[in-house]
Residue frames as qw, qx, qy, qz and C-alpha x, y, z in Angstrom:
[[0.655, 0.528, 0.453, 0.293, 144.39, 197.50, 15.64],
 [0.387, -0.149, 0.186, 0.891, 146.50, 199.96, 13.66],
 [0.264, 0.865, 0.416, -0.097, 144.83, 203.27, 12.55],
 [0.459, 0.044, 0.238, 0.855, 146.18, 205.84, 10.15],
 [0.167, 0.867, 0.374, -0.283, 145.28, 209.42, 9.50],
 [0.584, 0.594, 0.167, 0.528, 146.25, 211.55, 6.62],
 [0.369, -0.461, -0.106, 0.800, 148.63, 214.55, 7.32],
 [0.318, 0.847, 0.390, 0.173, 147.44, 217.85, 5.94],
 [0.247, -0.906, 0.125, 0.321, 150.47, 219.87, 6.80],
 [0.407, -0.399, 0.625, 0.534, 152.73, 218.54, 3.95],
 [0.650, 0.631, 0.103, -0.411, 151.37, 219.55, 0.58],
 [0.473, -0.217, 0.711, 0.473, 152.50, 217.74, -2.56],
 [0.502, 0.559, -0.129, -0.647, 151.71, 217.77, -6.25],
 [0.450, -0.004, 0.856, 0.254, 150.81, 214.93, -8.58],
 [0.163, 0.001, -0.591, -0.790, 149.35, 214.81, -12.09],
 [0.534, 0.178, 0.452, -0.692, 145.58, 214.91, -12.05],
 [0.727, 0.333, -0.315, -0.512, 143.38, 212.39, -13.87],
 [0.684, -0.252, 0.679, -0.080, 143.52, 208.67, -14.30],
 [0.509, 0.428, -0.613, -0.426, 144.32, 206.10, -17.02],
 [0.954, -0.062, 0.191, -0.223, 143.70, 202.38, -17.60],
 [0.112, 0.658, -0.738, -0.100, 146.62, 199.99, -17.70],
 [0.959, 0.012, -0.245, -0.142, 147.13, 196.29, -18.43],
 [0.070, 0.618, -0.706, 0.338, 149.39, 194.68, -15.82],
 [0.141, -0.187, 0.925, -0.299, 149.74, 191.14, -14.44],
 [0.072, -0.289, -0.933, -0.204, 146.63, 189.90, -16.16],
 [0.029, -0.703, -0.611, 0.363, 144.43, 192.67, -14.86],
 [0.156, 0.675, 0.253, 0.676, 143.01, 195.96, -16.12],
 [0.437, -0.496, -0.427, 0.617, 144.00, 198.59, -13.50],
 [0.091, 0.871, 0.205, 0.437, 142.83, 202.17, -13.27],
 [0.619, -0.319, -0.278, 0.662, 145.43, 204.34, -11.68],
 [0.023, -0.986, -0.155, 0.058, 145.31, 208.03, -10.62],
 [0.369, -0.713, 0.446, 0.395, 149.15, 207.95, -10.64],
 [0.661, 0.633, -0.322, -0.242, 150.80, 207.71, -14.05],
 [0.866, -0.260, 0.406, 0.135, 152.54, 204.40, -14.45],
 [0.089, -0.659, 0.547, 0.509, 155.71, 203.90, -16.51],
 [0.334, 0.134, 0.871, 0.335, 153.94, 201.93, -19.20],
 [0.196, -0.083, -0.412, -0.886, 151.59, 202.99, -22.02],
 [0.488, 0.146, 0.570, -0.645, 147.90, 203.12, -20.98],
 [0.348, 0.343, 0.858, 0.156, 145.18, 201.13, -22.65],
 [0.204, 0.277, -0.147, -0.927, 143.61, 203.07, -25.47],
 [0.198, -0.151, -0.816, -0.521, 140.48, 202.68, -27.53],
 [0.498, -0.013, 0.304, -0.812, 136.74, 202.65, -26.99],
 [0.498, -0.765, -0.089, -0.398, 134.61, 201.52, -25.32],
 [0.036, 0.571, -0.669, 0.474, 136.63, 201.64, -22.12],
 [0.690, -0.240, -0.682, -0.029, 136.36, 198.32, -20.20],
 [0.586, -0.763, 0.017, -0.273, 135.71, 198.34, -16.48],
 [0.141, 0.620, -0.700, 0.325, 138.81, 198.12, -14.31],
 [0.816, -0.234, -0.528, 0.009, 139.47, 195.02, -12.19],
 [0.614, -0.411, -0.309, 0.598, 141.59, 197.02, -9.74],
 [0.090, 0.931, 0.101, 0.339, 141.72, 200.71, -8.83],
 [0.598, -0.140, -0.245, 0.750, 144.74, 202.67, -7.54],
 [0.074, -0.896, -0.345, -0.271, 143.28, 205.79, -6.06],
 [0.377, 0.320, -0.295, 0.817, 145.36, 208.81, -5.03],
 [0.464, -0.704, -0.534, 0.057, 144.03, 209.41, -1.47],
 [0.369, -0.817, -0.018, 0.443, 146.59, 212.20, -0.63],
 [0.578, 0.800, -0.014, 0.158, 148.45, 214.65, -2.85],
 [0.591, 0.480, -0.408, 0.504, 151.76, 214.19, -1.09],
 [0.355, -0.694, 0.337, -0.527, 151.19, 214.74, 2.64],
 [0.370, 0.216, -0.885, 0.181, 151.67, 211.09, 3.35],
 [0.710, -0.524, -0.392, -0.260, 150.27, 209.39, 6.50],
 [0.121, -0.541, 0.629, -0.546, 151.02, 209.60, 10.20],
 [0.703, -0.180, -0.668, -0.162, 150.60, 206.03, 11.52],
 [0.601, -0.601, 0.315, -0.423, 149.63, 205.32, 15.15],
 [0.180, -0.382, 0.900, -0.108, 151.10, 202.34, 16.96],
 [0.871, 0.156, 0.074, -0.459, 149.92, 198.96, 15.72],
 [0.819, -0.194, 0.521, 0.145, 150.96, 195.42, 14.80],
 [0.281, 0.648, -0.571, -0.419, 153.56, 194.87, 12.09],
 [0.957, 0.113, 0.183, -0.196, 152.93, 191.65, 10.19],
 [0.861, 0.120, 0.214, 0.446, 156.12, 191.51, 8.18],
 [0.050, -0.894, 0.219, 0.388, 159.15, 193.45, 7.06],
 [0.841, 0.411, 0.127, 0.327, 161.50, 193.38, 4.03],
 [0.394, -0.717, 0.236, 0.524, 165.03, 194.69, 4.06],
 [0.649, 0.757, -0.036, 0.063, 166.78, 196.09, 1.01],
 [0.725, -0.458, 0.246, 0.451, 170.49, 195.32, 0.62],
 [0.557, 0.623, 0.208, 0.509, 171.08, 197.59, -2.35],
 [0.403, 0.155, -0.169, 0.886, 172.99, 200.80, -2.23],
 [0.258, -0.581, -0.240, -0.734, 169.77, 202.68, -1.60],
 [0.676, -0.625, -0.034, -0.389, 169.15, 201.09, 1.88],
 [0.330, 0.498, -0.734, 0.324, 172.27, 198.96, 2.69],
 [0.352, -0.093, -0.894, 0.260, 170.30, 196.49, 4.76],
 [0.236, 0.062, 0.429, -0.870, 167.75, 198.82, 6.33],
 [0.332, 0.462, 0.806, -0.160, 164.01, 197.99, 6.39],
 [0.018, 0.030, -0.430, -0.902, 162.44, 199.22, 3.11],
 [0.518, -0.276, -0.510, -0.629, 158.89, 197.78, 3.42],
 [0.159, -0.001, 0.817, -0.554, 156.56, 197.06, 6.37],
 [0.395, -0.327, -0.684, -0.519, 153.19, 195.38, 6.25],
 [0.197, -0.055, 0.590, -0.781, 150.68, 196.42, 8.91],
 [0.101, -0.458, -0.877, -0.104, 147.24, 194.95, 9.73],
 [0.195, -0.114, 0.066, -0.972, 144.52, 197.61, 9.73],
 [0.453, 0.208, 0.625, -0.601, 140.85, 197.45, 10.80],
 [0.708, 0.551, 0.279, -0.341, 139.65, 197.35, 7.18],
 [0.792, 0.593, -0.095, 0.108, 142.57, 195.98, 5.21],
 [0.807, -0.219, 0.023, 0.549, 146.33, 195.89, 4.98],
 [0.048, 0.982, -0.137, -0.123, 148.74, 198.84, 4.98],
 [0.852, 0.123, 0.091, 0.501, 151.99, 198.49, 3.01],
 [0.146, -0.954, 0.100, 0.241, 154.61, 201.10, 3.83],
 [0.818, 0.333, 0.061, 0.465, 157.47, 201.77, 1.46],
 [0.481, -0.572, -0.040, 0.663, 160.40, 203.81, 2.84],
 [0.157, -0.388, 0.231, 0.878, 160.59, 207.34, 1.24],
 [0.041, -0.197, -0.723, -0.661, 157.79, 206.52, -1.29],
 [0.520, -0.251, -0.088, -0.812, 154.44, 206.21, 0.55],
 [0.323, -0.004, 0.860, -0.395, 151.92, 204.08, 2.23],
 [0.421, 0.010, -0.641, -0.642, 149.36, 201.94, 0.42],
 [0.513, -0.009, 0.618, -0.595, 146.06, 200.79, 1.81],
 [0.217, 0.081, -0.880, -0.415, 145.03, 197.51, 0.22],
 [0.584, 0.138, 0.432, -0.674, 141.27, 196.74, 0.19],
 [0.040, -0.086, 0.909, 0.406, 140.89, 193.44, -1.82],
 [0.234, 0.496, 0.808, -0.214, 137.19, 193.16, -1.18],
 [0.295, 0.840, 0.215, -0.401, 136.69, 196.50, -2.90],
 [0.747, 0.343, 0.279, 0.496, 139.47, 195.78, -5.49],
 [0.088, 0.958, 0.021, 0.272, 141.04, 199.02, -4.51],
 [0.688, -0.147, -0.219, 0.676, 144.43, 200.42, -3.41],
 [0.070, -0.985, -0.149, -0.043, 144.49, 203.80, -1.76],
 [0.705, 0.282, -0.113, 0.641, 147.81, 205.68, -2.35],
 [0.345, -0.931, -0.060, 0.100, 149.34, 207.99, 0.22],
 [0.714, 0.461, -0.177, 0.496, 152.63, 209.36, -1.16],
 [0.559, -0.495, -0.175, 0.642, 155.35, 210.82, 0.92],
 [0.121, 0.946, 0.038, -0.298, 156.10, 214.42, 0.52],
 [0.114, 0.802, -0.465, -0.358, 158.27, 215.30, -2.48],
 [0.625, -0.061, 0.746, 0.222, 158.42, 211.77, -3.83],
 [0.158, 0.331, -0.529, -0.766, 158.89, 211.99, -7.60],
 [0.784, 0.232, 0.140, -0.558, 155.82, 210.81, -9.57],
 [0.677, 0.435, -0.567, -0.176, 157.94, 208.45, -11.66],
 [0.100, 0.257, -0.893, 0.356, 159.36, 206.69, -8.57],
 [0.546, 0.073, 0.547, -0.631, 155.79, 206.32, -7.15],
 [0.763, 0.364, -0.179, -0.503, 154.72, 204.95, -10.45],
 [0.457, 0.405, -0.791, 0.050, 157.49, 202.37, -10.50],
 [0.143, -0.165, 0.835, -0.504, 156.55, 201.20, -7.00],
 [0.675, 0.232, 0.283, -0.641, 152.91, 200.87, -7.92],
 [0.754, 0.419, -0.386, -0.326, 153.76, 198.89, -10.97],
 [0.445, 0.339, -0.808, 0.188, 156.15, 196.65, -9.10],
 [0.120, 0.041, -0.858, 0.498, 155.80, 195.76, -5.45],
 [0.416, 0.166, 0.408, -0.796, 152.39, 197.27, -4.78],
 [0.661, 0.273, -0.341, -0.610, 150.86, 195.86, -7.97],
 [0.485, 0.170, -0.857, -0.013, 152.18, 192.38, -7.41],
 [0.028, 0.036, 0.793, -0.607, 151.03, 192.35, -3.77],
 [0.536, 0.204, 0.178, -0.800, 147.61, 193.53, -4.83],
 [0.664, 0.215, -0.584, -0.415, 147.28, 190.70, -7.37],
 [0.323, 0.073, -0.907, 0.259, 148.24, 188.21, -4.69],
 [0.237, 0.133, 0.610, -0.744, 145.59, 189.61, -2.30],
 [0.635, 0.238, -0.093, -0.729, 143.03, 189.12, -5.03],
 [0.863, -0.079, 0.447, -0.221, 143.76, 185.41, -4.90],
 [0.826, 0.542, -0.147, 0.036, 146.11, 184.89, -7.88],
 [0.791, -0.449, 0.198, 0.365, 149.45, 183.29, -6.99],
 [0.392, 0.896, -0.207, 0.024, 152.48, 185.11, -8.36],
 [0.912, -0.087, 0.033, 0.398, 155.92, 183.57, -8.96],
 [0.130, -0.859, 0.332, 0.367, 159.15, 185.51, -8.71],
 [0.705, 0.062, 0.626, 0.328, 160.13, 184.35, -12.15],
 [0.223, 0.509, -0.388, -0.735, 160.81, 185.27, -15.75],
 [0.671, 0.305, 0.673, -0.056, 159.06, 183.65, -18.65],
 [0.116, 0.398, -0.524, -0.744, 159.46, 183.55, -22.46],
 [0.809, 0.345, 0.207, -0.429, 157.19, 182.25, -25.25],
 [0.171, -0.313, 0.860, 0.364, 158.23, 179.28, -27.24],
 [0.480, 0.052, -0.601, -0.638, 156.41, 177.22, -29.91],
 [0.476, -0.238, -0.847, 0.021, 155.32, 174.73, -27.18],
 [0.462, -0.799, -0.380, -0.069, 154.15, 177.37, -24.60],
 [0.089, -0.902, 0.286, -0.311, 155.86, 179.45, -21.93],
 [0.767, 0.040, -0.463, 0.443, 159.12, 178.46, -20.46],
 [0.419, -0.876, -0.034, -0.238, 159.36, 179.71, -16.84],
 [0.616, 0.302, -0.486, 0.542, 162.68, 180.40, -15.06],
 [0.608, -0.782, -0.102, -0.087, 162.93, 180.45, -11.27],
 [0.758, 0.139, -0.295, 0.565, 166.18, 181.36, -9.39],
 [0.470, -0.740, -0.195, 0.439, 167.76, 183.28, -6.63],
 [0.134, 0.961, -0.188, -0.154, 169.76, 186.43, -7.30],
 [0.176, -0.676, 0.685, 0.208, 172.76, 185.59, -9.34],
 [0.649, 0.046, 0.759, 0.036, 171.37, 182.48, -10.93],
 [0.169, -0.133, 0.626, 0.750, 170.79, 184.11, -14.31],
 [0.352, 0.606, 0.683, -0.206, 167.11, 184.78, -14.82],
 [0.238, 0.848, -0.020, -0.473, 167.68, 188.07, -16.61],
 [0.046, -0.530, 0.717, 0.451, 170.49, 186.67, -18.73],
 [0.333, 0.193, 0.914, 0.127, 168.31, 183.65, -19.71],
 [0.356, 0.762, 0.463, -0.281, 165.48, 185.92, -20.82],
 [0.136, 0.797, -0.296, -0.509, 167.88, 188.06, -22.81],
 [0.211, -0.261, 0.865, 0.374, 169.35, 185.00, -24.54],
 [0.358, 0.472, 0.805, 0.031, 165.78, 183.98, -25.69],
 [0.241, 0.838, 0.210, -0.442, 164.91, 187.55, -26.68],
 [0.004, 0.647, -0.536, -0.542, 167.89, 187.91, -29.05],
 [0.169, -0.047, 0.942, 0.287, 166.76, 184.60, -30.63],
 [0.298, -0.174, -0.512, -0.786, 163.35, 185.99, -31.49],
 [0.341, -0.465, -0.815, 0.060, 161.25, 184.90, -28.49],
 [0.237, -0.676, -0.110, -0.689, 158.81, 187.21, -26.84],
 [0.144, 0.112, -0.720, 0.670, 158.93, 187.89, -23.14],
 [0.423, -0.596, -0.636, -0.250, 155.85, 187.08, -21.04],
 [0.430, -0.896, 0.009, -0.110, 157.30, 188.61, -17.81],
 [0.469, 0.579, -0.516, 0.423, 160.79, 189.44, -16.54],
 [0.074, 0.344, -0.651, 0.673, 160.19, 189.31, -12.84],
 [0.409, 0.056, 0.652, -0.636, 156.63, 188.41, -11.69],
 [0.290, -0.011, -0.794, -0.534, 154.47, 185.72, -13.23],
 [0.612, -0.008, 0.405, -0.679, 150.80, 185.42, -12.09],
 [0.061, 0.051, -0.977, -0.198, 149.42, 181.87, -12.51],
 [0.654, 0.036, 0.141, -0.742, 145.97, 180.56, -13.22],
 [0.157, -0.045, 0.984, 0.074, 144.74, 176.94, -13.13],
 [0.661, 0.214, 0.035, -0.718, 141.74, 175.90, -15.21],
 [0.890, 0.118, 0.412, -0.155, 140.32, 172.81, -16.78],
 [0.745, 0.658, -0.088, 0.063, 142.53, 173.41, -19.87],
 [0.765, 0.181, -0.263, 0.560, 145.85, 173.62, -17.96],
 [0.458, -0.647, -0.178, 0.583, 148.08, 176.17, -16.21],
 [0.363, 0.832, 0.188, 0.374, 148.20, 179.68, -17.64],
 [0.491, -0.318, -0.119, 0.802, 150.92, 182.24, -17.14],
 [0.138, 0.925, 0.350, -0.043, 149.62, 185.87, -17.29],
 [0.520, 0.546, -0.061, 0.654, 151.70, 188.69, -18.84],
 [0.454, -0.474, -0.326, 0.680, 153.63, 190.90, -16.39],
 [0.146, 0.919, 0.063, -0.361, 154.46, 194.38, -17.71],
 [0.785, 0.572, 0.066, 0.230, 156.29, 195.23, -20.96],
 [0.032, 0.883, -0.442, 0.152, 159.75, 196.00, -19.45],
 [0.918, -0.031, -0.288, 0.270, 162.87, 194.04, -18.68],
 [0.366, -0.895, 0.255, -0.012, 165.26, 194.90, -15.85],
 [0.874, 0.351, -0.179, 0.286, 168.82, 194.32, -17.02],
 [0.588, -0.591, 0.176, 0.524, 172.30, 194.51, -15.60],
 [0.273, 0.863, -0.204, -0.372, 174.21, 196.88, -17.78],
 [0.151, -0.492, 0.814, 0.269, 176.91, 194.27, -18.60],
 [0.514, 0.255, 0.818, -0.035, 174.17, 191.83, -19.65],
 [0.468, 0.798, 0.227, -0.305, 172.72, 194.33, -22.07],
 [0.095, 0.777, -0.523, -0.337, 176.12, 194.92, -23.61],
 [0.232, -0.322, 0.902, 0.171, 177.08, 191.30, -23.97],
 [0.383, 0.331, 0.862, -0.033, 173.68, 189.76, -24.96],
 [0.345, 0.807, 0.428, -0.214, 171.79, 192.66, -26.57],
 [0.643, 0.370, 0.224, 0.632, 174.82, 194.32, -28.12],
 [0.171, 0.400, -0.049, 0.899, 174.69, 197.70, -26.44],
 [0.114, -0.343, -0.623, 0.693, 173.01, 200.01, -23.97],
 [0.176, -0.171, -0.359, -0.901, 170.54, 201.67, -26.40],
 [0.549, -0.432, -0.472, -0.538, 167.19, 202.17, -24.72],
 [0.599, -0.340, -0.611, 0.391, 168.33, 201.54, -21.14],
 [0.096, -0.682, 0.129, -0.713, 167.54, 204.00, -18.45],
 [0.088, 0.189, -0.764, 0.611, 167.99, 204.02, -14.67],
 [0.411, -0.497, -0.738, -0.201, 165.16, 202.39, -12.70],
 [0.449, -0.876, -0.163, -0.069, 165.67, 203.96, -9.33],
 [0.161, 0.808, -0.465, 0.326, 168.70, 205.87, -7.98],
 [0.365, -0.533, 0.707, -0.287, 171.05, 203.46, -6.25],
 [0.875, 0.092, 0.438, -0.185, 169.66, 200.43, -7.98],
 [0.377, -0.434, 0.672, 0.467, 172.04, 198.49, -10.19],
 [0.446, 0.357, 0.782, 0.252, 169.65, 197.21, -12.75],
 [0.141, 0.295, -0.201, -0.924, 168.39, 199.37, -15.70],
 [0.575, 0.447, 0.561, -0.393, 165.08, 199.36, -17.47],
 [0.019, -0.113, 0.709, 0.696, 164.49, 198.39, -21.10],
 [0.592, 0.339, 0.303, -0.665, 160.97, 199.07, -22.44],
 [0.301, 0.056, 0.884, 0.353, 159.54, 196.40, -24.77],
 [0.411, 0.653, 0.460, -0.439, 156.54, 198.45, -25.81],
 [0.500, 0.786, -0.070, -0.357, 156.06, 198.60, -29.51],
 [0.035, -0.609, 0.755, 0.241, 158.92, 196.19, -30.22],
 [0.844, 0.131, -0.392, -0.342, 156.96, 192.92, -30.67],
 [0.437, 0.294, -0.790, 0.315, 159.17, 191.42, -27.98],
 [0.255, -0.060, 0.681, -0.684, 156.46, 191.31, -25.30],
 [0.248, -0.293, -0.867, -0.318, 153.48, 188.90, -25.25],
 [0.304, -0.193, 0.214, -0.908, 150.22, 190.47, -24.04],
 [0.784, -0.147, -0.345, -0.495, 148.24, 187.22, -23.92],
 [0.686, -0.422, 0.537, -0.251, 147.96, 184.61, -21.26],
 [0.529, 0.492, -0.668, -0.177, 149.98, 181.62, -22.32],
 [0.960, -0.227, -0.125, -0.102, 149.93, 177.91, -21.42],
 [0.266, -0.753, 0.601, -0.031, 152.95, 177.00, -19.27],
 [0.826, 0.341, -0.440, -0.092, 155.05, 174.28, -20.88],
 [0.819, -0.098, -0.417, 0.382, 157.71, 173.84, -18.25],
 [0.317, -0.926, 0.118, -0.167, 159.19, 175.48, -15.09],
 [0.769, 0.277, -0.362, 0.447, 163.00, 175.49, -14.61],
 [0.560, -0.815, 0.042, 0.145, 164.83, 176.06, -11.37],
 [0.519, 0.767, -0.303, 0.226, 168.12, 177.62, -12.35],
 [0.795, -0.528, 0.185, 0.233, 171.32, 176.20, -10.97],
 [0.524, 0.811, -0.225, 0.129, 174.28, 178.05, -12.47],
 [0.836, -0.430, 0.154, 0.303, 177.75, 176.65, -11.84],
 [0.009, -0.849, 0.442, 0.290, 181.38, 177.73, -12.54],
 [0.937, 0.329, -0.105, -0.045, 182.62, 175.46, -15.37],
 [0.386, 0.630, -0.588, 0.329, 186.30, 176.12, -14.45],
 [0.396, -0.472, 0.625, -0.480, 185.77, 175.04, -10.95],
 [0.829, 0.014, 0.471, -0.301, 183.87, 171.87, -11.82],
 [0.145, -0.371, 0.794, 0.459, 185.90, 171.17, -15.00],
 [0.280, 0.407, 0.858, 0.140, 182.66, 170.69, -16.95],
 [0.206, 0.171, -0.135, -0.954, 180.38, 172.65, -19.23],
 [0.084, -0.290, -0.929, -0.216, 177.52, 170.12, -19.39],
 [0.455, -0.158, 0.013, -0.876, 173.95, 171.25, -19.40],
 [0.173, -0.142, -0.966, 0.130, 171.94, 168.84, -17.17],
 [0.505, -0.236, -0.083, -0.826, 168.16, 168.98, -16.83],
 [0.196, -0.045, -0.944, 0.261, 166.70, 166.92, -13.96],
 [0.442, -0.544, -0.529, -0.479, 163.03, 166.41, -13.08],
 [0.105, -0.180, 0.614, -0.762, 161.91, 167.66, -9.66],
 [0.447, -0.331, -0.770, -0.313, 159.10, 165.55, -8.22],
 [0.522, -0.619, -0.586, 0.030, 156.49, 166.01, -5.53],
 [0.466, -0.798, -0.199, 0.327, 157.75, 167.81, -2.50],
 [0.507, -0.252, 0.241, 0.788, 160.90, 169.16, -4.25],
 [0.151, 0.446, 0.512, 0.718, 158.81, 170.75, -6.97],
 [0.296, -0.831, -0.452, -0.136, 156.39, 172.25, -4.44],
 [0.553, -0.614, -0.066, 0.560, 159.31, 173.67, -2.39],
 [0.416, 0.088, 0.362, 0.830, 160.80, 175.25, -5.62],
 [0.048, -0.670, -0.471, -0.572, 157.47, 177.07, -6.30],
 [0.469, -0.807, -0.346, 0.091, 156.90, 178.10, -2.65],
 [0.593, -0.454, 0.032, 0.664, 160.46, 179.44, -2.20],
 [0.233, -0.007, 0.374, 0.898, 160.16, 181.51, -5.37],
 [0.007, 0.791, 0.609, 0.057, 156.76, 183.03, -4.64],
 [0.206, 0.573, 0.021, 0.793, 156.91, 186.81, -5.24],
 [0.255, -0.582, 0.254, -0.729, 157.16, 188.93, -2.08],
 [0.711, -0.215, -0.668, 0.046, 157.33, 185.72, 0.02],
 [0.304, 0.019, -0.569, 0.764, 158.55, 187.70, 3.02],
 [0.313, -0.106, 0.082, -0.940, 155.19, 189.48, 3.16],
 [0.622, -0.196, -0.639, -0.408, 153.01, 186.31, 2.98],
 [0.508, -0.400, 0.478, -0.595, 151.14, 185.35, 6.13],
 [0.258, -0.137, 0.954, -0.073, 150.56, 181.68, 7.22],
 [0.584, 0.462, 0.543, -0.387, 147.05, 181.75, 5.88],
 [0.455, 0.723, -0.299, -0.424, 148.43, 182.83, 2.52],
 [0.013, 0.423, -0.900, -0.104, 150.81, 179.88, 2.43],
 [0.440, 0.135, 0.858, -0.227, 147.92, 177.55, 3.18],
 [0.593, 0.626, 0.273, -0.427, 145.97, 178.84, 0.28],
 [0.321, 0.680, -0.562, -0.343, 148.91, 178.56, -2.12],
 [0.358, -0.296, 0.885, 0.004, 149.55, 174.91, -1.35],
 [0.652, 0.353, 0.666, -0.080, 146.59, 173.34, -3.24],
 [0.515, 0.821, -0.030, -0.245, 147.14, 175.67, -6.19],
 [0.035, 0.704, -0.695, -0.145, 150.83, 174.81, -6.39],
 [0.530, -0.111, 0.839, -0.054, 150.02, 171.11, -6.03],
 [0.684, 0.581, 0.412, -0.157, 147.85, 171.34, -9.04],
 [0.312, 0.862, -0.329, -0.226, 150.51, 173.21, -10.94],
 [0.140, -0.524, 0.835, 0.099, 153.22, 170.62, -10.32],
 [0.666, 0.194, 0.705, -0.150, 150.67, 167.85, -11.27],
 [0.631, 0.708, 0.304, -0.093, 150.11, 169.44, -14.68],
 [0.379, 0.884, -0.260, 0.081, 153.44, 171.13, -15.50],
 [0.876, 0.010, -0.242, 0.418, 156.93, 169.52, -15.34],
 [0.246, -0.942, 0.223, -0.045, 159.25, 171.32, -12.86],
 [0.908, 0.217, -0.109, 0.340, 162.96, 170.75, -13.59],
 [0.474, -0.766, 0.192, 0.390, 166.33, 171.65, -12.23],
 [0.684, 0.689, -0.025, 0.236, 168.50, 173.23, -14.92],
 [0.621, -0.601, 0.262, 0.429, 172.23, 172.97, -14.06],
 [0.637, 0.711, 0.132, 0.265, 174.18, 175.02, -16.63],
 [0.661, -0.090, -0.057, 0.743, 177.60, 176.58, -17.01],
 [0.052, -0.895, -0.130, 0.424, 178.09, 180.30, -16.31],
 [0.343, -0.342, 0.479, 0.732, 179.41, 182.35, -19.18],
 [0.529, 0.595, 0.017, -0.604, 177.93, 184.04, -22.25],
 [0.219, 0.481, -0.757, -0.384, 179.99, 181.77, -24.42],
 [0.114, 0.058, 0.989, -0.076, 177.84, 178.75, -23.31],
 [0.474, 0.301, 0.288, -0.776, 174.44, 180.35, -24.18],
 [0.565, 0.292, -0.530, -0.561, 174.05, 178.54, -27.54],
 [0.331, 0.046, -0.939, 0.077, 174.47, 175.13, -25.82],
 [0.147, 0.226, 0.716, -0.644, 172.06, 176.03, -23.00],
 [0.504, 0.321, -0.009, -0.802, 169.46, 177.37, -25.42],
 [0.541, 0.207, -0.711, -0.400, 169.63, 174.26, -27.59],
 [0.170, -0.014, -0.933, 0.317, 169.29, 172.04, -24.52],
 [0.292, 0.287, 0.532, -0.742, 166.21, 173.86, -23.35],
 [0.562, 0.311, -0.281, -0.713, 164.56, 173.74, -26.76],
 [0.435, 0.110, -0.882, -0.145, 165.15, 169.96, -26.90],
 [0.003, -0.155, -0.837, 0.526, 163.63, 169.61, -23.41],
 [0.411, 0.319, 0.251, -0.816, 160.60, 171.72, -24.30],
 [0.618, 0.285, -0.479, -0.554, 160.05, 169.55, -27.33],
 [0.886, -0.237, 0.273, -0.290, 160.28, 166.43, -25.14],
 [0.821, 0.464, -0.317, 0.104, 163.50, 165.19, -26.72],
 [0.078, 0.673, -0.621, 0.395, 165.96, 165.64, -23.85]]
């Protein structure tokens, strides 16, 4: 089994104290400042997950041990190199993130121990905790998380699945400018109850390509770089009324299939139901951090996803690429959500 020990020869410096944050349907206490506003008010509710700063910047020195999974990053920051490794420990899982730190996940204790690398900026560490580490922790607590965007409509949440380049961010932006609140831009926790399927709010930010912001939102105001070398930029939705903080019933799930209208000589919007196995495959393939999931995780997801597709329609949305087609796509989706398509 893998063992880790903290290094004490590499001092670092991080802000002291902790705050309470709402993220992915949980209240999280974090010793590391996160790039969203903390929860204010009294009395202070008890956290459902804690992120504890276990080292002030000395990092960890890992011994040899089993690697369960790896994730490569193909952005300019890593150019295909391994960016994340998941290790099995004696008392939990260890998630290593290149240049940022190592994170000890203890689901039974609802706790994440944070060991930052030396000299990692506090804001970069906060983004990783809010993103990959936070999502993975929610999954370890038993709540499935889709790699999806979702917006609020009069009939409930519309959820969008899709590989890179299929237009999730553009779809969210198109709904935003038409007055719809965002439930999440990238990671959607799901819950199944007797009343239906709920989508839980992610975090109040949207990650946008610069050209999408210019074309859909009308400019770059409020955008700032997420991580050096990363092409998307961050737009905060805090205080704008454009983010929904409440769990919302899921009305429909759409698998995006964007096509080139010039090549196919068509600009039709076609919405096709996905049934049974096809719907299950769509959810499974678009599970957040799927590369880190173990066989036992997949086995636990199957009955949950089976219940989701029994209660919520899953549909293939084939639509033409191009900002000039957004009105048509938006109208088709509203008709479908109303049950008229």
